matplotlib code that plots the C-alpha trace (Angstrom):
import matplotlib.pyplot as plt

x = [46.3, 43.1, 40.7, 42.2, 41.5, 38.1, 37.3, 39.0, 36.9, 33.6, 34.4, 35.6, 32.0, 30.3, 30.3, 30.8, 33.9, 35.3, 34.7, 36.4, 39.4, 39.9, 39.3, 41.8, 44.6, 44.1, 42.8, 44.3, 41.1, 39.2, 35.5, 36.0, 34.1, 30.8, 29.3, 25.9, 27.6, 29.1, 27.4, 27.9, 29.8, 30.1, 33.8, 35.4, 38.4, 41.6, 41.6, 43.6, 46.6, 46.6, 49.9]
y = [119.0, 117.2, 119.7, 118.8, 115.1, 115.8, 117.8, 115.2, 112.5, 114.5, 115.2, 111.7, 110.4, 112.1, 109.8, 112.4, 113.5, 110.2, 108.9, 112.2, 111.6, 107.8, 108.6, 111.4, 109.6, 106.0, 106.4, 109.7, 111.5, 109.0, 108.7, 104.9, 105.0, 106.7, 108.2, 106.5, 103.0, 103.6, 102.3, 103.0, 100.4, 99.8, 100.7, 97.5, 97.1, 95.5, 91.4, 90.1, 89.0, 92.4, 94.3]
z = [224.5, 225.9, 224.4, 221.0, 221.8, 222.7, 219.5, 217.2, 218.7, 218.4, 214.7, 214.0, 215.2, 212.3, 209.5, 206.7, 208.6, 209.3, 205.7, 204.4, 206.7, 205.6, 201.9, 202.0, 204.1, 202.6, 199.3, 198.1, 198.2, 196.1, 197.6, 198.3, 201.5, 201.7, 205.0, 204.4, 204.5, 207.8, 211.1, 214.7, 216.6, 220.5, 221.4, 222.6, 224.9, 224.1, 224.6, 227.3, 224.8, 223.3, 224.0]

ax = plt.figure().add_subplot(projection="3d")
ax.plot(x, y, z, "-o")
ax.set_aspect("equal")
plt.show()
């Protein structure tokens, strides 16, 4: 299972793959989010009140 998670994270790090996933799952395949509109963000940890 660990290898699959690593592979998914690597693929999702590519803007075009991530945009395809989001458009497919949330928007029924309509091209709402474009890869070129996405930008890299630093990972954030959960705030202290997060459960």
